[in-house]
Every structure is written in structure tokens, then in C-alpha cells.
N, C-alpha and C positions, 0 to 999 in steps of 0.2 A: 503493500499499499504505499502510495505517494503521500509525503509529508508537506505538500503543497498543492494549492488549487489549480485547476488547468487555467483559468484566466490569469491568476498571478503569475504562473510557470511562464506564460507568454510575455507578460510584462518584464518579468526578470530578463527574458531572451533579449528582448528588444533593449534593455539598459547596458546588457554585456556586450552588445555591438559596438558600444561607445570605448574607444582604446584606453579613455580615462576612467572608466569605471572597473571597480574592483581591484584597487593598487594597493589597500591599506595596510595589506600583509607585507608589502615591502618596507613599511616602517617597523616592522616587529623581527627583520633578518637577523640583525645584532644578537635581540634578546634570545630569541629561537636558537640561534647557533650556539650559544654561551650555555644556555640550558642542556642542550644535546651533549656538549664537551663535559659539563659538570656533573651531567647524572650518568653518562655513558648509555644513553638511550641511543638506539640504532633505527626504530620505526616511528614514522609519524604519518597519522591520519589528518588528512587537511579537510575537516568537514565544511563545505561551504567554499571549496578551492578556487571557485571562479576559472580563470585561465590561469591557474598554477603558478601565480606570481611568487607565493612563500618557497617554493621547490627552485624557481628560478633565480630568486635572491639569494638562495644558500648556494647554490652551484657557483653563481658569479661571485660569490664571497670567497670563493675557492673551498669551501666544505662540500665533500662528497660521500662522506661516511655515514649513510643513512639511506633506509628504504623509504619511498615516499609512495602514500597510497590517496589519492585524490577521490572526493564525492562531492557532486554537485548536481542537482537534479537539472540544472540548464544543460549539462554536459553528460548525456546518458552513456556516452562513451566511456567514462569513467567507471563504471558499474556502481555498485551497491558500497554503502561504508563498510570499511574493513577494520577490525579491531587492531591496534597498535598501542606502544608503551606510551606516546604521546600523541594526544589529539589535540589539534589546534583547530580553533573556531574563532577566527579574526573577522570583524566587521561582517557578522552573518546574523545573530540572534535577533537584532533590532529589525531585520527585516524578515523574520517569520512571521507568517500569519498567526494571530492569537489563538485560532483554534487548533492549531498544531504545534503549539509551543510545547506542552508536557509531553508530547509523542517525541518530539525532536530532543528534548532533555534527556528523557530516558534512553534513547536510542544512542546519545553521547555518553551516557552513562555506562551503556553496556559495551560500548568498542573502546572505553578508557580501561588500559590494562594497567598503568602507572598512574599518569599524570595527565590533566587536560589545562590547557592555556585559552582563555576565553579574553577578547577585547570586545567590549560591548558597548556602543554608541548610545548616549543618555539624551540626545538633543536632535531637533529636525537636521535631516540630511539636507545637501544643495540640491540633489536631484528629486524630480518630481515624476509619479507615475502619469501615465497617459489621461487618467480620469481625475489628475489634478491632485491626489493623494501624495501627501509625503512618502519618499522612498523608505524612511524609516518607519515602519509601520508600529512598532513599539518604542515609544518614548518615554521611559521610565527611569527614576533614579537608581543607583545602586541599591539602596535600602529595600526596592521592591523586586530586584533580582536575586540579592543575597539568601533570602530564605528559600528560593526555589533550587539554587546551587547546594546550598547545605542540606537540603533533602538527599541529594545525590552523591555529595563529594564531601570530604574534608578540605577546608580551606587553608592553602599553605602560605598564599602571599596575596596582597590584595593593595592596590594601587590606585586611586581616582585622580582624575583631572577636571577642568570645568565641561567637558563635552563628552567623556567616555570614562570605562574604568577597566582594569586589566586584573584578571584575578588567575592565579596557579592554584588549581585544585588537585587533590591526591584522590586516586580511587579508594572506594571504602571495602574493596573486594580482599 
């Protein structure tokens, strides 16, 4: 079962046709690279991978010691989500339709073998959908998100800024 409506999938396909859409993961490459080195983790599941910019950024930084498993419903050729020691979910959660949020969080929990890394936007995006809605469907503060994450993970690290927050979570398995 897909965790996205047919109409919203079409919206996302349209947004992904913009070369500048889906580049947020590039800002996290150094952090993810250091996390991989420090934890000796070798497998990454990129949940909401978009155009696989996280993989490109890691490779361009000279880091090659990892297996990469992308997942994004916009790119069915990537296949289904794959369990990995580190699950990255960068600039994704705020784009999830509310009716699918719990299912998506459960899926991320189920594929996280050791750690998950979330970067979640809390303010409106600059992009709009064709119907005029903001591209960030969920615009909630960290205090709204944290209980949902705490139901599924142990929080290892939390850092907030004015428009997003980053949380590193540990699997409870």
C-alpha cells in the first residue's frame, strides 16, 4: 500500500521536475559523513531520497564506504524501503499527507536497525502546490513532532533552528 495519494504523487512528480527541488540533503552531507565514520555504520536507507542528492553529496565528498538504499514514491524504480543501520529522512516529513503520517513513521521505525536522522521543517516552504497549498503540508513545531518520534525511538540528539529541527534517534529494538 502506498503512503501517498495519487493526486499528491502527481504534485510531487511535478515539483521534482524542478532542478532546485529536493536539494536539502546536500546541507547534511558533512554531518551524515561524520556520523557514518564515528559509528562505523555502512548501510544507509534514504527515505524520501528524491534525486539521491545525499548519495551524490557523500560520493562527491570522497566518502564511498557505504551501501545506499534510496526510497521515494516519486521514483518507483528505487523499489520499496530497505532496512539499514542508518535511516535518513531529510526534508521529507513535512511533505507527508497527514492521513499517512503515522504509517510513514511506523515504516521508518521498522526499517531503522540502529539510528535514524530526521531534518524536519517547521515553517512554510517557498514552493506551492498547483492548488495553491504550501509544499510543506505539515507546519508544526518540534514539540508537536517529538512525542510522535518518542513513541517509536529513543532520542539521542536534538537541535532546533528558527525554521527546522534535526533529531538523531536510536532504534528501540
